N, C-alpha and C positions, 0 to 999 in steps of 0.2 A: 543657314550657312553650311556648305558642304565641307566635310572633314576628309582630308586625304590621309592615306596610310603613312605612318612614320617610316621614312626610308631607313634601311639597314646599311650602315657604313660598310663599304667593300674595300678589300685590299687585293693586291696581285702577288702571287707567289713568284719570287725572284728566280726560281729554277724552272718552272713550267709555264709561267705567265697565266696560270689559271686564276680567274677572279672569283672571290668568294667572300662571304661575311667574315668579320674578324673572329667569330667563334669557331670557324672551321679551319683557321690558319694558326700558325704559331709565330709569335714575334721574336726576333733576335734584336737585342739592344746593343748599341755601340757605346762603350765606356769612354771616359775622357782621355785615356791613354791608348785608345784603339782596340781595347779588348772587346771581344764579341761574347755575349752571354745570353742564354735563354731568358725570355721575359714572358712566360706563358699567361700571366695575368694582365699583360699589356699595361703596366703601370710605371715602368721605369722612365725617367726623363730622357730627353735627347732624341736622337734619330733612331729609327727602327726599320728593320726589313722583315718581310714576312715569307714564311715557307709553308707549303701545303703538301709535303711528301712524308713518307714513312721513314723510319730509322735506317733500314738498309739502303734506301735511295739517297738519303742525306749523306750517309757515310761513303757511299760510292762516289757521290759528287765531290765530297771533300778529298778523297784519295786521288782523284783525277785532276784536282785543281779547279774544278768548275764552280764549286761553292765560293772559293775566294774571289774568283773573277766576277761572279754574280754579286757578291757583297761589295766589291770594289766599285762596281757600277752603281749599285743602290746607294752606297754611302758617299760616293764620289771621292774616295781616297783609297790609296793602296797600302796605307800604313795600318794594317789590321793584325790583330793577335787572336787567332782562332784556336781554341784549345783542341788538342788531339782527340779528347774524349767528349766533344760537343754533343754527339748523339746520345751518349750515356747521361749527360747533364740534362738534356731536354727531356729524356724519358723520366729521370728522377723528379724533375720539376712537375711534369704532368701527373705522375703518380702521387706526389705530395698534394697537388691541388685537388685531386679526386678524394684522397683520404681526408683532407681538411673539410671538404664539402660534406662528406658523410658525417663527420663529427659534428659539424654545425647543425645539420638536419636532425641528428639524434638528440642533441640538446634541446631542439625546438619541438621534440616529440612528434616528428613527421614520419617516423618509420617504426616498424616493429620487427622483432626477431623471434626465433623459436618456431620450429616446423608446425606444431599444432596451432599456435596462434595465427600464423600466416595462412594456414589452410582454411581456418574458419573465416578470416577476413577476406580471403580470395573468393570463397564460395558465396559470400555476401555481396560481392562486387565492390569491395572497398579498396582493393589494391590497384595502384596506378603504375607501379613498376616493381618487378620482381628480380632479385639479384641472387646468384648462387656463387659461393666461393669456388675457386678453381679446383679444390680438392673435395668438393661435395660429391657424395655418392650419386651415381646415375639414377638409381631407384628413387632417391629423395627428390632429385630434380624433376623427374617425370611426374611424380605424385603432385607436387606443388604447381607445376606447369598446367596439369590437367585441371586442378582446382581453379586456377586463374582463368582458364578458358571457359569453364562452366560458369563462373561468376560474371564473366564479361559477355556471356551468351555468344561466344565465339568459338565453340568447340571444334569446328572443322577447319579452323584457320591455320593450325600448326603453330600458333603463338606460343612463345616460350620465353622464360626469363633469360637475362644476360648472364654470361659467365664472367665473373670478376677476374681481372688479370692477376690475381694473387690468392693465396690460400687463406684458410680460416684464421690463422694466427694474425696475419696482417689486418684482416677485416675486423677481427675482435679488438685489436689495439686501436683502430680508427674510431670504433664506436664506444670504447671504454667498457666493453662487456666481455664475458667469458664464452669461449667456444661458439662464436657466431658463424654459422654455416650458410644460412639463408637470411635475406633481408627483404622486407616488403615496404615500399614507400606508399603511404596512404594519402598524401597530399599532392594534388596535381602540379602545383608550381614547384614544389620540392622535387618531384619526379623529373621535371624538365631540367632543373638545375643539376641534379645528380647525373641524369642521363647524358647531358652535354659533357660533363667533366669526364665520365667514364668513356664515352665515345671518342673523345680527343685522345685519351691515353691509348685505347685499343687501336685506333687508326694509326697512331705513330708507331706502335709495335708491329704494324703490318698485318694485324688481324682484322677480320670483318667487324666493322662498327655497326651499330644499330641495335635498338632496344625494343623488346616486345614484339608487337604485331607488325610494325612498320620498319624493318631494317633499312639502314642507310646503305648507300653503295660502298662496297669494300674499298679500302685504300689501296691504290695500286702503285706501280712504279712507271710513271709516264716517261715518254721520251724527253730528254733534257733540251730545253731552250733557255734563252736568257731574256729577262725582262727587268724592269726597274724595281717595282714593288716596295719602294721605300716610303717613309712618311716624314 
């Protein structure tokens, strides 16, 4: 009996009509009284609409009334309460989701910290994802990036760790450890989960997403069109 690949559910961005998997888009949920709120984990009950743009693009669409029009089409109602700081709320939710994921993987012993430990693991080919705090010294980043390339037998690729969108204080709090500047993920599945969470956060900030040797396409500000994109 032939097995077919499991299909990945796709949704459509209400602002650009770009179709993508749920993990690449952000869900906005409609509350019982018409309030619109970010639902980055896509767990809230009721109707939802999906966006696939960065924060500057979202805020520009909101300022020009395009977001409300697109949401009205998606939710089939004009009785909407969209918070003025929606972009800030989405960013905060994505940030928290990434920090929560890091904390869970730390508890599961799927990552290591400390430059010396990371360098040894990287040269042994044990590192699946390398993360640097935003305020990490450039020299430290270069040294660990090089060790990672050596361990992966990919020295000439230019492969490098991802820069976390926050400094060492936030990274340390997420992991429950002191002075965490660099983090290495040593489990493949954990690296995928953390990578996805950080990618979504970075993409919404308008920074280039993509981790390690295979960077994803940068989040841009596409021309605005309207689609349905609801569920």
